[in-house]
DRENSELO-406308 format. One record per residue: residue number from 1; residue in three letters; x, y negated, z negated of N, C-alpha, C, O in turn. Coordinates in nm, 2 decimals. Layout:
N
site zamar: NUM	marnu: ALA	n.u: X	n.v: Y	n.w: Z	ca.u: X	ca.v: Y	ca.w: Z	c.u: X	c.v: Y	c.w: Z	o.u: X	o.v: Y	o.w: Z
...
//
This chain:
103
site zamar: 1	marnu: GLY	n.u: 0.31	n.v: 1.82	n.w: 0.98	ca.u: 0.34	ca.v: 1.74	ca.w: 0.86	c.u: 0.43	c.v: 1.63	c.w: 0.89	o.u: 0.43	o.v: 1.56	o.w: 0.99
site zamar: 2	marnu: LEU	n.u: 0.51	n.v: 1.60	n.w: 0.79	ca.u: 0.60	ca.v: 1.48	ca.w: 0.80	c.u: 0.69	c.v: 1.49	c.w: 0.92	o.u: 0.71	o.v: 1.39	o.w: 0.99
site zamar: 3	marnu: GLN	n.u: 0.76	n.v: 1.60	n.w: 0.94	ca.u: 0.86	ca.v: 1.60	ca.w: 1.05	c.u: 0.79	c.v: 1.58	c.w: 1.18	o.u: 0.84	o.v: 1.51	o.w: 1.27
site zamar: 4	marnu: HIS	n.u: 0.67	n.v: 1.64	n.w: 1.20	ca.u: 0.60	ca.v: 1.62	ca.w: 1.32	c.u: 0.56	c.v: 1.47	c.w: 1.34	o.u: 0.58	o.v: 1.42	o.w: 1.45
site zamar: 5	marnu: GLY	n.u: 0.51	n.v: 1.41	n.w: 1.24	ca.u: 0.47	ca.v: 1.27	ca.w: 1.25	c.u: 0.59	c.v: 1.18	c.w: 1.28	o.u: 0.58	o.v: 1.09	o.w: 1.37
site zamar: 6	marnu: LEU	n.u: 0.70	n.v: 1.20	n.w: 1.22	ca.u: 0.82	ca.v: 1.12	ca.w: 1.24	c.u: 0.87	c.v: 1.15	c.w: 1.38	o.u: 0.92	o.v: 1.06	o.w: 1.45
site zamar: 7	marnu: GLN	n.u: 0.87	n.v: 1.27	n.w: 1.43	ca.u: 0.91	ca.v: 1.31	ca.w: 1.56	c.u: 0.83	c.v: 1.24	c.w: 1.67	o.u: 0.88	o.v: 1.19	o.w: 1.77
site zamar: 8	marnu: LEU	n.u: 0.70	n.v: 1.23	n.w: 1.65	ca.u: 0.61	ca.v: 1.16	ca.w: 1.74	c.u: 0.65	c.v: 1.01	c.w: 1.75	o.u: 0.65	o.v: 0.95	o.w: 1.86
site zamar: 9	marnu: LEU	n.u: 0.68	n.v: 0.95	n.w: 1.63	ca.u: 0.72	ca.v: 0.81	ca.w: 1.63	c.u: 0.85	c.v: 0.79	c.w: 1.71	o.u: 0.87	o.v: 0.70	o.w: 1.79
site zamar: 10	marnu: TRP	n.u: 0.95	n.v: 0.88	n.w: 1.68	ca.u: 1.08	ca.v: 0.86	ca.w: 1.75	c.u: 1.06	c.v: 0.89	c.w: 1.90	o.u: 1.13	o.v: 0.82	o.w: 1.98
site zamar: 11	marnu: ASN	n.u: 0.98	n.v: 0.99	n.w: 1.94	ca.u: 0.96	ca.v: 1.01	ca.w: 2.08	c.u: 0.89	c.v: 0.89	c.w: 2.15	o.u: 0.93	o.v: 0.86	o.w: 2.26
site zamar: 12	marnu: ALA	n.u: 0.80	n.v: 0.83	n.w: 2.09	ca.u: 0.74	ca.v: 0.71	ca.w: 2.14	c.u: 0.84	c.v: 0.60	c.w: 2.17	o.u: 0.84	o.v: 0.54	o.w: 2.27
site zamar: 13	marnu: GLU	n.u: 0.94	n.v: 0.58	n.w: 2.07	ca.u: 1.04	ca.v: 0.48	ca.w: 2.09	c.u: 1.13	c.v: 0.52	c.w: 2.21	o.u: 1.17	o.v: 0.43	o.w: 2.29
site zamar: 14	marnu: SER	n.u: 1.17	n.v: 0.65	n.w: 2.22	ca.u: 1.25	ca.v: 0.69	ca.w: 2.33	c.u: 1.19	c.v: 0.67	c.w: 2.47	o.u: 1.26	o.v: 0.66	o.w: 2.57
site zamar: 15	marnu: LEU	n.u: 1.05	n.v: 0.67	n.w: 2.47	ca.u: 0.98	ca.v: 0.64	ca.w: 2.60	c.u: 0.96	c.v: 0.49	c.w: 2.62	o.u: 0.89	o.v: 0.46	o.w: 2.72
site zamar: 16	marnu: GLY	n.u: 1.01	n.v: 0.41	n.w: 2.54	ca.u: 1.00	ca.v: 0.27	ca.w: 2.56	c.u: 0.89	c.v: 0.20	c.w: 2.49	o.u: 0.86	o.v: 0.08	o.w: 2.51
site zamar: 17	marnu: VAL	n.u: 0.82	n.v: 0.27	n.w: 2.40	ca.u: 0.71	ca.v: 0.21	ca.w: 2.32	c.u: 0.77	c.v: 0.14	c.w: 2.20	o.u: 0.83	o.v: 0.21	o.w: 2.12
site zamar: 18	marnu: ASN	n.u: 0.75	n.v: 0.01	n.w: 2.20	ca.u: 0.81	ca.v: -0.06	ca.w: 2.09	c.u: 0.74	c.v: -0.03	c.w: 1.95	o.u: 0.62	o.v: -0.02	o.w: 1.95
site zamar: 19	marnu: ARG	n.u: 0.82	n.v: -0.01	n.w: 1.85	ca.u: 0.77	ca.v: 0.01	ca.w: 1.72	c.u: 0.73	c.v: -0.13	c.w: 1.66	o.u: 0.81	o.v: -0.23	o.w: 1.67
site zamar: 20	marnu: THR	n.u: 0.62	n.v: -0.14	n.w: 1.60	ca.u: 0.57	ca.v: -0.27	ca.w: 1.54	c.u: 0.62	c.v: -0.28	c.w: 1.40	o.u: 0.68	o.v: -0.18	o.w: 1.34
site zamar: 21	marnu: LEU	n.u: 0.59	n.v: -0.39	n.w: 1.34	ca.u: 0.62	ca.v: -0.42	ca.w: 1.20	c.u: 0.57	c.v: -0.30	c.w: 1.11	o.u: 0.64	o.v: -0.26	o.w: 1.02
site zamar: 22	marnu: SER	n.u: 0.45	n.v: -0.26	n.w: 1.13	ca.u: 0.39	ca.v: -0.16	ca.w: 1.04	c.u: 0.40	c.v: -0.02	c.w: 1.08	o.u: 0.35	o.v: 0.07	o.w: 1.01
site zamar: 23	marnu: SER	n.u: 0.46	n.v: 0.01	n.w: 1.20	ca.u: 0.46	ca.v: 0.15	ca.w: 1.25	c.u: 0.52	c.v: 0.25	c.w: 1.15	o.u: 0.45	o.v: 0.35	o.w: 1.11
site zamar: 24	marnu: LEU	n.u: 0.64	n.v: 0.23	n.w: 1.10	ca.u: 0.70	ca.v: 0.33	ca.w: 1.01	c.u: 0.63	c.v: 0.33	c.w: 0.88	o.u: 0.60	o.v: 0.44	o.w: 0.83
site zamar: 25	marnu: PRO	n.u: 0.61	n.v: 0.22	n.w: 0.81	ca.u: 0.53	ca.v: 0.23	ca.w: 0.69	c.u: 0.40	c.v: 0.29	c.w: 0.70	o.u: 0.36	o.v: 0.37	o.w: 0.61
site zamar: 26	marnu: TRP	n.u: 0.33	n.v: 0.27	n.w: 0.81	ca.u: 0.20	ca.v: 0.33	ca.w: 0.83	c.u: 0.21	c.v: 0.48	c.w: 0.84	o.u: 0.13	o.v: 0.55	o.w: 0.78
site zamar: 27	marnu: VAL	n.u: 0.31	n.v: 0.53	n.w: 0.92	ca.u: 0.33	ca.v: 0.67	ca.w: 0.94	c.u: 0.36	c.v: 0.73	c.w: 0.80	o.u: 0.30	o.v: 0.84	o.w: 0.77
site zamar: 28	marnu: LEU	n.u: 0.45	n.v: 0.67	n.w: 0.73	ca.u: 0.48	ca.v: 0.73	ca.w: 0.59	c.u: 0.36	c.v: 0.73	c.w: 0.50	o.u: 0.34	o.v: 0.83	o.w: 0.43
site zamar: 29	marnu: ALA	n.u: 0.27	n.v: 0.63	n.w: 0.51	ca.u: 0.15	ca.v: 0.63	ca.w: 0.42	c.u: 0.05	c.v: 0.73	c.w: 0.47	o.u: 0.00	o.v: 0.80	o.w: 0.39
site zamar: 30	marnu: ARG	n.u: 0.03	n.v: 0.74	n.w: 0.60	ca.u: -0.06	ca.v: 0.84	ca.w: 0.65	c.u: -0.02	c.v: 0.98	c.w: 0.62	o.u: -0.11	o.v: 1.07	o.w: 0.60
site zamar: 31	marnu: LEU	n.u: 0.11	n.v: 1.01	n.w: 0.62	ca.u: 0.16	ca.v: 1.14	ca.w: 0.59	c.u: 0.19	c.v: 1.16	c.w: 0.44	o.u: 0.24	o.v: 1.27	o.w: 0.40
site zamar: 32	marnu: SER	n.u: 0.15	n.v: 1.06	n.w: 0.36	ca.u: 0.17	ca.v: 1.07	ca.w: 0.21	c.u: 0.31	c.v: 1.10	c.w: 0.17	o.u: 0.33	o.v: 1.19	o.w: 0.08
site zamar: 33	marnu: VAL	n.u: 0.40	n.v: 1.04	n.w: 0.23	ca.u: 0.54	ca.v: 1.06	ca.w: 0.20	c.u: 0.57	c.v: 1.01	c.w: 0.06	o.u: 0.52	o.v: 0.90	o.w: 0.03
site zamar: 34	marnu: SER	n.u: 0.65	n.v: 1.08	n.w: -0.01	ca.u: 0.69	ca.v: 1.04	ca.w: -0.15	c.u: 0.84	c.v: 1.02	c.w: -0.17	o.u: 0.88	o.v: 1.00	o.w: -0.28
site zamar: 35	marnu: GLU	n.u: 0.91	n.v: 1.03	n.w: -0.06	ca.u: 1.06	ca.v: 1.02	ca.w: -0.06	c.u: 1.09	c.v: 0.87	c.w: -0.08	o.u: 1.08	o.v: 0.79	o.w: 0.01
site zamar: 36	marnu: PRO	n.u: 1.14	n.v: 0.83	n.w: -0.20	ca.u: 1.17	ca.v: 0.69	ca.w: -0.23	c.u: 1.27	c.v: 0.63	c.w: -0.13	o.u: 1.25	o.v: 0.51	o.w: -0.10
site zamar: 37	marnu: ASP	n.u: 1.37	n.v: 0.70	n.w: -0.09	ca.u: 1.47	ca.v: 0.64	ca.w: 0.00	c.u: 1.41	c.v: 0.60	c.w: 0.14	o.u: 1.43	o.v: 0.50	o.w: 0.20
site zamar: 38	marnu: ALA	n.u: 1.32	n.v: 0.69	n.w: 0.19	ca.u: 1.25	ca.v: 0.66	ca.w: 0.32	c.u: 1.16	c.v: 0.55	c.w: 0.30	o.u: 1.15	o.v: 0.46	o.w: 0.39
site zamar: 39	marnu: ILE	n.u: 1.08	n.v: 0.54	n.w: 0.20	ca.u: 0.99	ca.v: 0.43	ca.w: 0.17	c.u: 1.06	c.v: 0.30	c.w: 0.16	o.u: 1.03	o.v: 0.20	o.w: 0.22
site zamar: 40	marnu: HIS	n.u: 1.17	n.v: 0.30	n.w: 0.08	ca.u: 1.25	ca.v: 0.18	ca.w: 0.06	c.u: 1.30	c.v: 0.13	c.w: 0.19	o.u: 1.29	o.v: 0.01	o.w: 0.22
site zamar: 41	marnu: ALA	n.u: 1.36	n.v: 0.22	n.w: 0.27	ca.u: 1.42	ca.v: 0.18	ca.w: 0.40	c.u: 1.32	c.v: 0.12	c.w: 0.49	o.u: 1.34	o.v: 0.02	o.w: 0.56
site zamar: 42	marnu: ALA	n.u: 1.20	n.v: 0.18	n.w: 0.50	ca.u: 1.10	ca.v: 0.13	ca.w: 0.59	c.u: 1.05	c.v: -0.01	c.w: 0.55	o.u: 1.03	o.v: -0.09	o.w: 0.63
site zamar: 43	marnu: PHE	n.u: 1.04	n.v: -0.03	n.w: 0.42	ca.u: 0.99	ca.v: -0.16	ca.w: 0.37	c.u: 1.10	c.v: -0.27	c.w: 0.37	o.u: 1.07	o.v: -0.39	o.w: 0.39
site zamar: 44	marnu: VAL	n.u: 1.22	n.v: -0.23	n.w: 0.36	ca.u: 1.33	ca.v: -0.33	ca.w: 0.38	c.u: 1.33	c.v: -0.38	c.w: 0.52	o.u: 1.35	o.v: -0.50	o.w: 0.55
site zamar: 45	marnu: GLU	n.u: 1.32	n.v: -0.28	n.w: 0.61	ca.u: 1.31	ca.v: -0.32	ca.w: 0.75	c.u: 1.19	c.v: -0.41	c.w: 0.78	o.u: 1.20	o.v: -0.51	o.w: 0.86
site zamar: 46	marnu: ALA	n.u: 1.08	n.v: -0.38	n.w: 0.72	ca.u: 0.96	ca.v: -0.46	ca.w: 0.74	c.u: 0.98	c.v: -0.61	c.w: 0.69	o.u: 0.94	o.v: -0.70	o.w: 0.75
site zamar: 47	marnu: ILE	n.u: 1.04	n.v: -0.62	n.w: 0.57	ca.u: 1.07	ca.v: -0.75	ca.w: 0.51	c.u: 1.16	c.v: -0.83	c.w: 0.61	o.u: 1.13	o.v: -0.95	o.w: 0.63
site zamar: 48	marnu: LEU	n.u: 1.26	n.v: -0.77	n.w: 0.66	ca.u: 1.34	ca.v: -0.84	ca.w: 0.76	c.u: 1.27	c.v: -0.89	c.w: 0.88	o.u: 1.29	o.v: -1.00	o.w: 0.93
site zamar: 49	marnu: GLN	n.u: 1.18	n.v: -0.80	n.w: 0.93	ca.u: 1.09	ca.v: -0.84	ca.w: 1.05	c.u: 1.00	c.v: -0.96	c.w: 1.01	o.u: 0.98	o.v: -1.05	o.w: 1.09
site zamar: 50	marnu: LEU	n.u: 0.94	n.v: -0.95	n.w: 0.89	ca.u: 0.85	ca.v: -1.06	ca.w: 0.85	c.u: 0.93	c.v: -1.19	c.w: 0.84	o.u: 0.87	o.v: -1.30	o.w: 0.87
site zamar: 51	marnu: ARG	n.u: 1.05	n.v: -1.19	n.w: 0.81	ca.u: 1.13	ca.v: -1.31	ca.w: 0.79	c.u: 1.18	c.v: -1.38	c.w: 0.92	o.u: 1.21	o.v: -1.49	o.w: 0.92
site zamar: 52	marnu: VAL	n.u: 1.17	n.v: -1.30	n.w: 1.03	ca.u: 1.23	ca.v: -1.35	ca.w: 1.16	c.u: 1.12	c.v: -1.38	c.w: 1.26	o.u: 1.15	o.v: -1.45	o.w: 1.36
site zamar: 53	marnu: ALA	n.u: 1.00	n.v: -1.33	n.w: 1.24	ca.u: 0.90	ca.v: -1.36	ca.w: 1.35	c.u: 0.76	c.v: -1.36	c.w: 1.29	o.u: 0.73	o.v: -1.29	o.w: 1.19
site zamar: 54	marnu: LEU	n.u: 0.67	n.v: -1.43	n.w: 1.35	ca.u: 0.53	ca.v: -1.44	ca.w: 1.31	c.u: 0.47	c.v: -1.30	c.w: 1.36	o.u: 0.49	o.v: -1.26	o.w: 1.47
site zamar: 55	marnu: GLN	n.u: 0.39	n.v: -1.24	n.w: 1.27	ca.u: 0.33	ca.v: -1.11	ca.w: 1.30	c.u: 0.18	c.v: -1.13	c.w: 1.32	o.u: 0.12	o.v: -1.22	o.w: 1.27
site zamar: 56	marnu: ILE	n.u: 0.12	n.v: -1.04	n.w: 1.39	ca.u: -0.02	ca.v: -1.04	ca.w: 1.42	c.u: -0.10	c.v: -0.99	c.w: 1.30	o.u: -0.05	o.v: -0.90	o.w: 1.22
site zamar: 57	marnu: PRO	n.u: -0.22	n.v: -1.03	n.w: 1.28	ca.u: -0.30	ca.v: -0.98	ca.w: 1.16	c.u: -0.31	c.v: -0.83	c.w: 1.15	o.u: -0.30	o.v: -0.78	o.w: 1.04
site zamar: 58	marnu: GLN	n.u: -0.33	n.v: -0.76	n.w: 1.26	ca.u: -0.34	ca.v: -0.61	ca.w: 1.25	c.u: -0.21	c.v: -0.55	c.w: 1.19	o.u: -0.23	o.v: -0.47	o.w: 1.10
site zamar: 59	marnu: ASP	n.u: -0.10	n.v: -0.60	n.w: 1.22	ca.u: 0.03	ca.v: -0.55	ca.w: 1.16	c.u: 0.04	c.v: -0.59	c.w: 1.02	o.u: 0.08	o.v: -0.51	o.w: 0.93
site zamar: 60	marnu: LEU	n.u: 0.00	n.v: -0.71	n.w: 0.99	ca.u: 0.00	ca.v: -0.76	ca.w: 0.85	c.u: -0.09	c.v: -0.67	c.w: 0.76	o.u: -0.05	o.v: -0.62	o.w: 0.65
site zamar: 61	marnu: TYR	n.u: -0.21	n.v: -0.65	n.w: 0.81	ca.u: -0.31	ca.v: -0.57	ca.w: 0.74	c.u: -0.25	c.v: -0.43	c.w: 0.72	o.u: -0.26	o.v: -0.37	o.w: 0.61
site zamar: 62	marnu: MET	n.u: -0.20	n.v: -0.37	n.w: 0.82	ca.u: -0.15	ca.v: -0.23	ca.w: 0.81	c.u: -0.03	c.v: -0.22	c.w: 0.72	o.u: -0.01	o.v: -0.12	o.w: 0.65
site zamar: 63	marnu: LEU	n.u: 0.05	n.v: -0.32	n.w: 0.71	ca.u: 0.16	ca.v: -0.32	ca.w: 0.62	c.u: 0.11	c.v: -0.34	c.w: 0.47	o.u: 0.16	o.v: -0.27	o.w: 0.38
site zamar: 64	marnu: TRP	n.u: 0.01	n.v: -0.43	n.w: 0.45	ca.u: -0.05	ca.v: -0.44	ca.w: 0.32	c.u: -0.10	c.v: -0.30	c.w: 0.28	o.u: -0.08	o.v: -0.26	o.w: 0.17
site zamar: 65	marnu: TRP	n.u: -0.18	n.v: -0.24	n.w: 0.37	ca.u: -0.24	ca.v: -0.11	ca.w: 0.34	c.u: -0.14	c.v: -0.01	c.w: 0.31	o.u: -0.15	o.v: 0.07	o.w: 0.21
site zamar: 66	marnu: SER	n.u: -0.03	n.v: 0.00	n.w: 0.39	ca.u: 0.07	ca.v: 0.10	ca.w: 0.37	c.u: 0.14	c.v: 0.08	c.w: 0.23	o.u: 0.17	o.v: 0.18	o.w: 0.16
site zamar: 67	marnu: ALA	n.u: 0.17	n.v: -0.04	n.w: 0.20	ca.u: 0.24	ca.v: -0.07	ca.w: 0.07	c.u: 0.15	c.v: -0.03	c.w: -0.04	o.u: 0.19	o.v: 0.03	o.w: -0.14
site zamar: 68	marnu: SER	n.u: 0.02	n.v: -0.05	n.w: -0.03	ca.u: -0.08	ca.v: -0.01	ca.w: -0.13	c.u: -0.08	c.v: 0.14	c.w: -0.15	o.u: -0.07	o.v: 0.20	o.w: -0.26
site zamar: 69	marnu: MET	n.u: -0.09	n.v: 0.21	n.w: -0.03	ca.u: -0.10	ca.v: 0.36	ca.w: -0.04	c.u: 0.03	c.v: 0.42	c.w: -0.09	o.u: 0.02	o.v: 0.53	o.w: -0.15
site zamar: 70	marnu: LEU	n.u: 0.14	n.v: 0.36	n.w: -0.07	ca.u: 0.27	ca.v: 0.42	ca.w: -0.11	c.u: 0.31	c.v: 0.36	c.w: -0.25	o.u: 0.42	o.v: 0.39	o.w: -0.29
site zamar: 71	marnu: SER	n.u: 0.23	n.v: 0.28	n.w: -0.31	ca.u: 0.26	ca.v: 0.22	ca.w: -0.44	c.u: 0.39	c.v: 0.14	c.w: -0.44	o.u: 0.47	o.v: 0.14	o.w: -0.53
site zamar: 72	marnu: VAL	n.u: 0.41	n.v: 0.07	n.w: -0.33	ca.u: 0.53	ca.v: -0.02	ca.w: -0.32	c.u: 0.51	c.v: -0.14	c.w: -0.40	o.u: 0.41	o.v: -0.22	o.w: -0.38
site zamar: 73	marnu: GLN	n.u: 0.60	n.v: -0.17	n.w: -0.49	ca.u: 0.60	ca.v: -0.28	ca.w: -0.58	c.u: 0.72	c.v: -0.37	c.w: -0.55	o.u: 0.83	o.v: -0.35	o.w: -0.60
site zamar: 74	marnu: SER	n.u: 0.70	n.v: -0.47	n.w: -0.46	ca.u: 0.81	ca.v: -0.56	ca.w: -0.42	c.u: 0.76	c.v: -0.70	c.w: -0.42	o.u: 0.68	o.v: -0.74	o.w: -0.33
site zamar: 75	marnu: PRO	n.u: 0.81	n.v: -0.78	n.w: -0.51	ca.u: 0.77	ca.v: -0.93	ca.w: -0.50	c.u: 0.81	c.v: -0.99	c.w: -0.37	o.u: 0.74	o.v: -1.08	o.w: -0.32
site zamar: 76	marnu: CYS	n.u: 0.93	n.v: -0.95	n.w: -0.31	ca.u: 0.97	ca.v: -1.01	ca.w: -0.18	c.u: 0.87	c.v: -0.97	c.w: -0.07	o.u: 0.83	o.v: -1.06	o.w: 0.00
site zamar: 77	marnu: LEU	n.u: 0.83	n.v: -0.85	n.w: -0.07	ca.u: 0.73	ca.v: -0.81	ca.w: 0.03	c.u: 0.60	c.v: -0.88	c.w: 0.01	o.u: 0.54	o.v: -0.93	o.w: 0.11
site zamar: 78	marnu: SER	n.u: 0.55	n.v: -0.89	n.w: -0.11	ca.u: 0.42	ca.v: -0.96	ca.w: -0.14	c.u: 0.43	c.v: -1.10	c.w: -0.10	o.u: 0.34	o.v: -1.16	o.w: -0.03
site zamar: 79	marnu: ALA	n.u: 0.54	n.v: -1.17	n.w: -0.13	ca.u: 0.56	ca.v: -1.31	ca.w: -0.10	c.u: 0.56	c.v: -1.33	c.w: 0.05	o.u: 0.50	o.v: -1.42	o.w: 0.11
site zamar: 80	marnu: ASP	n.u: 0.64	n.v: -1.25	n.w: 0.12	ca.u: 0.65	ca.v: -1.27	ca.w: 0.27	c.u: 0.52	c.v: -1.23	c.w: 0.34	o.u: 0.49	o.v: -1.30	o.w: 0.44
site zamar: 81	marnu: LEU	n.u: 0.45	n.v: -1.13	n.w: 0.29	ca.u: 0.32	ca.v: -1.10	ca.w: 0.35	c.u: 0.22	c.v: -1.21	c.w: 0.33	o.u: 0.15	o.v: -1.24	o.w: 0.42
site zamar: 82	marnu: THR	n.u: 0.22	n.v: -1.26	n.w: 0.21	ca.u: 0.13	ca.v: -1.37	ca.w: 0.17	c.u: 0.15	c.v: -1.49	c.w: 0.26	o.u: 0.06	o.v: -1.56	o.w: 0.31
site zamar: 83	marnu: LYS	n.u: 0.28	n.v: -1.52	n.w: 0.27	ca.u: 0.32	ca.v: -1.64	ca.w: 0.35	c.u: 0.27	c.v: -1.63	c.w: 0.50	o.u: 0.23	o.v: -1.73	o.w: 0.55
site zamar: 84	marnu: GLN	n.u: 0.26	n.v: -1.51	n.w: 0.55	ca.u: 0.21	ca.v: -1.50	ca.w: 0.69	c.u: 0.06	c.v: -1.47	c.w: 0.69	o.u: -0.01	o.v: -1.51	o.w: 0.79
site zamar: 85	marnu: THR	n.u: 0.01	n.v: -1.41	n.w: 0.59	ca.u: -0.14	ca.v: -1.38	ca.w: 0.59	c.u: -0.22	c.v: -1.50	c.w: 0.57	o.u: -0.32	o.v: -1.52	o.w: 0.64
site zamar: 86	marnu: ILE	n.u: -0.19	n.v: -1.59	n.w: 0.47	ca.u: -0.28	ca.v: -1.70	ca.w: 0.44	c.u: -0.31	c.v: -1.79	c.w: 0.56	o.u: -0.43	o.v: -1.82	o.w: 0.58
site zamar: 87	marnu: PRO	n.u: -0.21	n.v: -1.83	n.w: 0.63	ca.u: -0.24	ca.v: -1.92	ca.w: 0.75	c.u: -0.32	c.v: -1.85	c.w: 0.86	o.u: -0.39	o.v: -1.92	o.w: 0.94
site zamar: 88	marnu: GLN	n.u: -0.32	n.v: -1.72	n.w: 0.86	ca.u: -0.40	ca.v: -1.65	ca.w: 0.96	c.u: -0.52	c.v: -1.58	c.w: 0.91	o.u: -0.58	o.v: -1.50	o.w: 0.98
site zamar: 89	marnu: ILE	n.u: -0.56	n.v: -1.61	n.w: 0.79	ca.u: -0.67	ca.v: -1.54	ca.w: 0.72	c.u: -0.80	c.v: -1.54	c.w: 0.81	o.u: -0.88	o.v: -1.44	o.w: 0.81
site zamar: 90	marnu: SER	n.u: -0.83	n.v: -1.64	n.w: 0.88	ca.u: -0.95	ca.v: -1.65	ca.w: 0.97	c.u: -0.94	c.v: -1.55	c.w: 1.09	o.u: -1.04	o.v: -1.53	o.w: 1.15
site zamar: 91	marnu: ARG	n.u: -0.82	n.v: -1.50	n.w: 1.12	ca.u: -0.81	ca.v: -1.41	ca.w: 1.23	c.u: -0.82	c.v: -1.26	c.w: 1.19	o.u: -0.82	o.v: -1.18	o.w: 1.27
site zamar: 92	marnu: PHE	n.u: -0.83	n.v: -1.24	n.w: 1.06	ca.u: -0.85	ca.v: -1.10	ca.w: 1.01	c.u: -1.00	c.v: -1.06	c.w: 1.03	o.u: -1.09	o.v: -1.15	o.w: 1.02
site zamar: 93	marnu: GLU	n.u: -1.02	n.v: -0.94	n.w: 1.05	ca.u: -1.16	ca.v: -0.89	ca.w: 1.06	c.u: -1.21	c.v: -0.87	c.w: 0.91	o.u: -1.14	o.v: -0.85	o.w: 0.82
site zamar: 94	marnu: SER	n.u: -1.34	n.v: -0.89	n.w: 0.90	ca.u: -1.41	ca.v: -0.88	ca.w: 0.77	c.u: -1.37	c.v: -0.75	c.w: 0.70	o.u: -1.34	o.v: -0.75	o.w: 0.58
site zamar: 95	marnu: LYS	n.u: -1.38	n.v: -0.64	n.w: 0.77	ca.u: -1.34	ca.v: -0.50	ca.w: 0.72	c.u: -1.20	c.v: -0.50	c.w: 0.66	o.u: -1.18	o.v: -0.45	o.w: 0.55
site zamar: 96	marnu: GLN	n.u: -1.11	n.v: -0.56	n.w: 0.73	ca.u: -0.97	ca.v: -0.57	ca.w: 0.68	c.u: -0.96	c.v: -0.65	c.w: 0.55	o.u: -0.89	o.v: -0.60	o.w: 0.46
site zamar: 97	marnu: LEU	n.u: -1.03	n.v: -0.76	n.w: 0.55	ca.u: -1.03	ca.v: -0.84	ca.w: 0.43	c.u: -1.08	c.v: -0.77	c.w: 0.31	o.u: -1.03	o.v: -0.78	o.w: 0.19
site zamar: 98	marnu: VAL	n.u: -1.19	n.v: -0.69	n.w: 0.33	ca.u: -1.25	ca.v: -0.62	ca.w: 0.22	c.u: -1.16	c.v: -0.51	c.w: 0.17	o.u: -1.14	o.v: -0.49	o.w: 0.05
site zamar: 99	marnu: LEU	n.u: -1.10	n.v: -0.44	n.w: 0.26	ca.u: -1.00	ca.v: -0.33	ca.w: 0.22	c.u: -0.88	c.v: -0.39	c.w: 0.16	o.u: -0.83	o.v: -0.33	o.w: 0.06
site zamar: 100	marnu: LEU	n.u: -0.83	n.v: -0.50	n.w: 0.20	ca.u: -0.72	ca.v: -0.57	ca.w: 0.13	c.u: -0.75	c.v: -0.61	c.w: -0.01	o.u: -0.67	o.v: -0.59	o.w: -0.10
site zamar: 101	marnu: ALA	n.u: -0.87	n.v: -0.66	n.w: -0.03	ca.u: -0.92	ca.v: -0.70	ca.w: -0.16	c.u: -0.93	c.v: -0.58	c.w: -0.25	o.u: -0.90	o.v: -0.60	o.w: -0.37
site zamar: 102	marnu: TRP	n.u: -0.97	n.v: -0.47	n.w: -0.20	ca.u: -0.98	ca.v: -0.35	ca.w: -0.29	c.u: -0.85	c.v: -0.29	c.w: -0.32	o.u: -0.83	o.v: -0.21	o.w: -0.41
site zamar: 103	marnu: GLY	n.u: -0.74	n.v: -0.32	n.w: -0.24	ca.u: -0.61	ca.v: -0.27	ca.w: -0.26	c.u: -0.60	c.v: -0.12	c.w: -0.22	o.u: -0.50	o.v: -0.06	o.w: -0.24
//
């Protein structure tokens, strides 16, 4: 369950595997976490990362998907994701664009 999934994420970090922009939100979404504080903290961290560095389409897509699955309603997140997604839209795979459009 949740503890096992999070433990795997932390173990990967301790082995030197860098966590990406979407790692924690994706894990929370895949495990159907409903803890508001955990979700909030993960997306605050993601917003900070969006604001300091250009992200790859895969991470942007996974963050959009995670926010949708966790019902995250954040104008800041949406604005920051849109700001990075629009200029890179041609780099997204067709499947990703369809899934994003469906929410």
